[in-house]
C-alpha positions as CSV (number, residue, x, y, z in Angstrom):
1,M,50.3,-9.4,-44.9
2,G,50.2,-5.8,-43.7
3,L,53.3,-3.7,-43.0
4,L,53.2,-4.2,-39.2
5,E,52.8,-8.0,-39.5
6,K,55.6,-8.1,-42.1
7,L,58.0,-6.1,-39.9
8,M,57.2,-8.2,-36.8
9,A,57.7,-11.4,-38.7
10,E,61.2,-10.3,-39.4
11,C,62.1,-10.0,-35.7
12,I,64.7,-12.3,-34.3
13,R,63.2,-14.5,-31.6
14,S,65.7,-17.3,-30.9
15,V,69.2,-17.9,-29.7
16,D,69.9,-19.9,-32.8
17,E,69.3,-16.8,-35.0
18,L,71.8,-14.9,-32.9
19,R,74.5,-17.5,-32.9
20,E,76.4,-16.0,-35.9
21,V,76.1,-12.5,-34.6
22,L,77.3,-13.3,-31.1
23,G,79.8,-16.1,-32.0
24,L,78.2,-18.3,-29.3
25,S,79.6,-21.6,-28.3
26,E,77.3,-24.5,-27.7
27,E,77.6,-24.1,-24.0
28,E,76.7,-20.4,-24.1
29,S,73.8,-21.1,-26.5
30,Q,72.3,-23.6,-24.0
31,E,72.7,-21.2,-21.1
32,L,71.0,-18.3,-23.0
33,Q,68.3,-20.7,-24.2
34,R,67.5,-21.4,-20.6
35,I,67.1,-17.6,-20.0
36,T,64.7,-17.3,-23.0
37,E,62.4,-19.9,-21.3
38,R,61.7,-17.2,-18.6
39,Y,62.5,-14.0,-20.5
40,P,61.7,-14.2,-24.2
41,I,64.0,-12.6,-26.8
42,C,62.8,-10.4,-29.6
43,I,65.0,-8.0,-31.6
44,T,64.3,-6.1,-34.8
45,P,66.9,-6.5,-37.5
46,Y,67.1,-2.7,-37.7
47,Y,68.1,-2.3,-34.0
48,L,70.5,-5.3,-34.2
49,G,72.2,-3.4,-37.1
50,L,73.1,-0.6,-34.7
51,I,75.4,-2.9,-32.6
52,D,79.2,-2.5,-32.8
53,R,79.9,-6.2,-33.2
54,E,83.6,-5.7,-32.3
55,D,82.7,-4.3,-28.9
56,E,81.5,-6.7,-26.2
57,N,80.5,-3.8,-24.0
58,D,78.6,-2.0,-26.8
59,P,75.7,-0.1,-25.1
60,I,73.2,-1.0,-27.8
61,R,74.2,-4.7,-27.4
62,K,73.5,-4.5,-23.7
63,M,70.0,-3.2,-24.2
64,C,68.9,-5.9,-26.6
65,L,71.0,-9.0,-26.3
66,L,70.7,-11.7,-23.6
67,D,73.0,-11.8,-20.7
68,R,73.5,-14.6,-18.1
69,V,73.2,-11.9,-15.4
70,E,69.5,-11.8,-16.1
71,F,69.1,-15.2,-14.4
72,S,70.9,-14.1,-11.3
73,E,69.0,-14.0,-8.0
74,G,67.5,-10.8,-6.6
75,G,65.0,-8.2,-7.7
76,E,61.2,-7.8,-7.4
77,E,58.5,-8.8,-9.8
78,D,56.3,-5.7,-9.4
79,T,58.5,-2.7,-8.5
80,S,55.8,0.0,-8.7
81,G,52.8,-1.8,-7.0
82,E,51.0,-2.1,-10.3
83,S,48.8,-5.0,-9.1
84,D,47.5,-2.7,-6.3
85,N,46.5,0.0,-8.8
86,T,44.6,-2.3,-11.2
87,V,40.9,-1.5,-11.3
88,M,40.0,-3.8,-14.2
89,Q,41.9,-5.9,-16.7
90,G,44.3,-3.6,-18.6
91,L,43.4,-0.4,-16.6
92,Q,45.4,1.1,-13.7
93,H,44.6,4.2,-11.7
94,K,47.5,5.1,-9.5
95,Y,47.7,8.9,-9.9
96,K,44.6,11.0,-9.6
97,Q,44.8,12.7,-13.0
98,T,46.0,9.7,-15.1
99,A,44.5,6.5,-16.2
100,L,47.1,4.0,-17.5
101,I,46.0,1.4,-20.0
102,L,48.3,-1.6,-20.6
103,S,46.9,-2.2,-24.1
104,T,49.1,-5.1,-25.0
105,N,51.9,-7.2,-23.5
106,Q,53.7,-7.4,-26.9
107,C,56.7,-5.5,-28.1
108,V,58.8,-5.6,-31.3
109,M,61.8,-5.7,-29.1
110,Y,62.2,-7.0,-25.6
111,C,64.5,-4.6,-23.9
112,R,66.7,-6.4,-21.4
113,H,66.1,-3.6,-18.8
114,C,62.3,-3.8,-19.0
115,F,60.7,-3.6,-15.6
116,R,57.7,-5.6,-16.9
117,K,59.9,-8.5,-18.0
118,R,57.5,-10.7,-15.9
119,M,54.8,-9.9,-18.5
120,V,56.3,-9.7,-21.9
121,G,55.6,-12.3,-24.6
122,Y,52.0,-13.0,-23.6
123,S,49.0,-12.2,-25.7
124,G,47.1,-9.0,-24.8
125,N,44.5,-9.1,-27.6
126,E,41.6,-9.4,-25.3
127,I,42.3,-6.1,-23.5
128,A,40.6,-4.0,-26.2
129,D,37.4,-5.9,-25.4
130,H,37.2,-4.0,-22.2
131,L,37.3,-0.6,-23.9
132,P,33.6,0.3,-23.2
133,A,34.1,-0.4,-19.5
134,M,37.4,1.6,-19.5
135,E,35.6,4.5,-21.2
136,E,32.9,4.4,-18.6
137,Y,35.4,4.4,-15.8
138,V,37.2,7.5,-17.2
139,R,34.0,9.3,-17.8
140,E,32.8,8.6,-14.2
141,H,36.1,9.7,-12.7
142,K,36.2,13.3,-13.8
143,E,39.5,14.0,-12.0
144,I,41.2,12.0,-14.7
145,N,42.5,14.5,-17.3
146,N,44.7,12.3,-19.4
147,V,44.9,8.7,-20.5
148,L,48.2,6.9,-21.1
149,I,47.9,4.0,-23.6
150,S,51.0,1.8,-23.0
151,G,51.9,-1.8,-22.9
152,G,54.1,-3.6,-23.9
153,D,54.3,-1.1,-26.7
154,A,51.1,0.8,-27.8
155,F,52.2,1.0,-31.4
156,V,52.5,-2.8,-31.7
157,N,48.7,-2.7,-31.7
158,A,47.1,-2.9,-35.2
159,N,46.0,0.5,-36.6
160,E,42.4,-0.7,-36.2
161,T,43.0,-1.3,-32.5
162,I,44.7,2.1,-32.0
163,E,41.7,3.7,-33.7
164,K,39.4,1.9,-31.3
165,Y,41.2,3.5,-28.3
166,L,41.1,6.9,-29.9
167,E,37.4,6.6,-30.7
168,H,36.5,5.7,-27.2
169,F,38.5,8.4,-25.5
170,I,38.7,11.3,-27.9
171,S,35.2,12.6,-27.1
172,I,35.6,12.6,-23.3
173,P,35.5,16.4,-22.5
174,T,37.5,16.0,-19.2
175,L,40.6,14.7,-21.0
176,D,43.1,17.3,-22.0
177,F,45.2,14.9,-24.0
178,I,45.9,11.2,-24.8
179,R,49.4,9.7,-24.6
180,F,50.9,6.7,-26.3
181,G,53.8,4.9,-24.7
182,T,56.0,3.4,-27.4
183,R,59.6,2.6,-28.2
184,I,58.8,2.1,-31.9
185,P,60.6,5.3,-33.0
186,V,63.8,3.9,-31.4
187,V,63.7,0.2,-32.3
188,L,61.5,0.1,-35.5
189,P,61.0,3.6,-37.0
190,Q,59.8,2.1,-40.3
191,R,56.6,1.2,-38.5
192,I,56.0,5.0,-38.5
193,T,57.7,6.3,-41.6
194,E,56.3,3.6,-43.9
195,D,52.8,3.5,-42.6
196,E,50.7,6.3,-44.1
197,A,47.6,4.8,-42.5
198,L,49.0,5.2,-39.0
199,L,50.2,8.7,-39.7
200,G,46.8,9.6,-41.2
201,L,45.1,8.2,-38.1
202,L,47.2,10.2,-35.7
203,K,46.7,13.4,-37.7
204,E,42.9,12.9,-37.9
205,Y,42.4,12.3,-34.2
206,G,45.1,14.8,-33.2
207,N,43.0,17.5,-34.8
208,K,40.3,16.7,-32.3
209,K,42.5,16.3,-29.1
210,Q,46.2,16.7,-28.4
211,L,48.1,13.5,-28.8
212,I,51.5,13.0,-27.0
213,I,54.0,10.3,-27.9
214,A,56.0,9.2,-24.9
215,T,59.1,7.3,-26.1
216,Q,62.4,6.1,-24.7
217,F,65.8,6.9,-26.3
218,N,68.6,5.8,-24.0
219,H,71.7,6.5,-26.0
220,P,72.8,9.0,-28.6
221,R,73.5,6.3,-31.1
222,E,69.8,5.5,-31.1
223,L,69.2,8.9,-32.7
224,T,69.7,7.6,-36.2
225,P,68.5,9.3,-39.4
226,E,65.7,6.8,-39.5
227,A,64.6,7.5,-35.9
228,V,64.8,11.2,-36.5
229,K,62.6,10.8,-39.6
230,A,60.0,8.9,-37.5
231,V,60.0,11.6,-34.9
232,R,59.5,14.4,-37.5
233,A,56.7,12.4,-39.1
234,L,55.0,12.2,-35.7
235,R,55.5,15.9,-35.2
236,D,54.1,16.7,-38.7
237,C,50.9,15.0,-37.6
238,G,50.6,17.4,-34.7
239,C,51.9,15.0,-32.0
240,I,54.1,16.2,-29.2
241,V,57.0,13.8,-28.7
242,R,58.5,13.5,-25.2
243,N,61.3,11.2,-24.0
244,Q,61.7,9.1,-20.8
245,T,65.3,7.8,-20.6
246,V,66.2,5.0,-18.2
247,L,69.6,5.5,-16.4
248,L,71.4,2.2,-17.2
249,K,74.8,1.1,-15.9
250,G,77.3,0.7,-18.7
251,V,74.9,2.3,-21.2
252,N,74.4,6.0,-20.4
253,D,75.6,6.6,-16.8
254,E,78.3,9.1,-17.9
255,K,77.8,12.9,-18.2
256,A,78.9,13.2,-21.8
257,I,76.6,10.5,-23.0
258,L,73.6,11.9,-21.1
259,A,74.3,15.4,-22.3
260,D,74.7,14.3,-25.9
261,L,71.5,12.4,-25.7
262,M,69.4,15.2,-24.2
263,N,70.8,17.9,-26.5
264,G,70.4,15.5,-29.5
265,L,66.7,14.9,-28.6
266,M,66.0,18.6,-28.4
267,S,67.7,19.1,-31.8
268,C,65.1,16.9,-33.5
269,G,62.1,18.1,-31.6
270,V,61.9,15.6,-28.8
271,V,61.4,17.1,-25.3
272,P,63.4,15.4,-22.5
273,Y,60.9,14.6,-19.8
274,Y,62.4,12.1,-17.2
275,I,65.6,10.3,-16.5
276,F,64.3,7.3,-14.6
277,Q,66.2,5.4,-11.9
278,C,66.4,1.8,-13.2
279,R,64.0,-0.3,-11.1
280,P,65.1,-3.3,-9.1
281,A,63.1,-5.7,-11.3
282,A,63.9,-9.4,-11.3
283,G,66.3,-10.0,-14.3
284,V,67.3,-6.4,-14.4
285,K,68.5,-5.3,-10.9
286,N,72.0,-6.9,-11.0
287,K,72.9,-5.7,-14.5
288,F,71.6,-2.2,-14.9
289,Q,71.0,-0.4,-11.6
290,V,73.2,2.6,-10.8
291,P,73.6,3.8,-7.2
292,F,71.7,7.1,-6.4
293,L,74.9,9.0,-5.6
294,R,76.5,8.0,-8.8
295,G,73.3,8.6,-10.8
296,W,72.8,12.1,-9.3
297,E,76.4,13.1,-10.0
298,A,76.1,11.9,-13.6
299,V,72.9,13.8,-14.2
300,E,74.1,17.0,-12.6
301,Q,77.4,17.0,-14.4
302,A,75.5,16.3,-17.7
303,K,73.2,19.3,-17.0
304,A,76.3,21.5,-17.0
305,L,76.7,20.5,-20.7
306,M,73.1,20.8,-21.7
307,N,71.2,23.6,-23.3
308,G,68.5,25.3,-21.3
309,H,65.6,23.3,-22.7
310,S,67.4,20.0,-22.2
311,K,67.9,20.9,-18.5
312,S,64.2,20.7,-17.9
313,V,64.6,16.9,-17.6
314,R,63.9,15.5,-14.1
315,Y,65.8,12.6,-12.4
316,V,63.1,10.5,-10.8
317,L,62.2,7.0,-9.6
318,S,58.8,5.4,-10.0
319,H,58.1,4.1,-6.5
320,P,55.0,2.3,-5.3
321,T,54.1,5.4,-3.3
322,G,54.6,7.8,-6.3
323,K,57.0,9.4,-8.7
324,I,59.8,10.8,-6.6
325,E,62.3,13.4,-7.9
326,V,66.0,13.1,-6.8
327,I,66.9,16.7,-5.9
328,G,70.5,16.5,-4.5
329,L,72.6,16.5,-1.4
330,D,72.1,18.7,1.6
331,G,74.8,20.2,3.8
332,S,74.9,17.1,5.9
333,G,75.4,14.6,3.1
334,K,71.8,13.4,3.0
335,M,70.0,13.0,-0.3
336,I,67.0,15.2,-0.8
337,F,63.9,13.8,-2.5
338,K,60.6,15.3,-3.5
339,Y,57.3,13.7,-4.6
340,H,56.7,14.9,-8.1
341,Q,53.5,12.8,-8.1
342,A,51.9,10.9,-5.3
343,K,49.5,8.0,-4.9
344,E,48.2,9.4,-1.6
345,A,47.4,13.1,-1.1
346,K,49.4,13.2,2.1
347,N,52.6,12.8,0.1
348,Q,51.9,15.3,-2.7
349,S,54.9,17.6,-3.0
350,R,56.4,16.2,0.2
351,I,60.1,16.8,0.6
352,F,62.2,14.4,2.6
353,S,65.9,13.5,3.0
354,M,67.7,10.2,3.6
355,E,71.3,9.1,4.3
356,L,72.2,6.7,1.6
357,D,74.7,3.9,1.4
358,S,77.2,4.4,-1.4
359,G,75.8,1.5,-3.3
360,Q,72.1,2.1,-2.6
361,C,70.0,2.0,-5.8
362,W,66.4,2.1,-4.5
363,L,64.2,3.3,-1.7
364,Q,62.4,0.6,0.2
365,S,60.5,3.2,2.3
366,T,60.0,7.0,2.2
């Protein structure tokens, strides 16, 4: 058994395994078991060990442990219009310059705030079979200057599979860089620090084309010595590491937490990229969404506590029409938005304003 298989075999995947940790009653266990039939559970022992078991409102606990709120009504299955952007199995082309590859539907941890909760837990092994067709599509669409290999979690793929993706895309001259979307540095850093073969692979291909690791730290307590070691190992391979935080109610929607996170990321060489508005996904909306007005206030107050490099982070939402930046309030009390990226050319860089309800967490139209 290889390192990845060993680490994944150790993951906790049932309510029964969590009973002792959570102190669940039989009734609670049955209720949570019902949730797992729709939204599977998977937690690494490493990440479980970060929980303050004396605190029922612990932010780490909220991100990884089941909650009955997940089964409450409301929310959308596809919040970004992914089905409309799919050009072949596993490949999406929403933004002109970027090809998105959902390389797997597997993760080593199923985050409770995941906007792809509808997809997790199902096999994605066959996606790599479409690589020749994906390569051909990217070569034919010369406007594509970068490929994002995501999932699921891109680093849940075997090293041999990761190398297949690199082999197919590394020689395409129109690509400036290749990105990997992964939360492995956060939830299972040992996958990186103990796998010399993976690091060798990234260094070898990173010498041919720039590789960028897009990860997701959401709370300062995730920046453990193990996680920092993983980040530095990636950087030693020549990878650029950037972070996309999700704004989550009860987890990081306070100025001090956000500022500590962004400054902490910069201190270990991770560049803050986006703070994402949590999407109104089914099983997520009623637990984690923060109203825009509250979110903007928290982000702006946090920026006052950040160093200059941390302040480069943008507060955005990933909408079916594009990636929209939340700019701030105008003199009349309306919220100003700007398209940072747009699906349609007519919206590129478009600025617009809206009057928002105090509890409004999403834009249904723009």
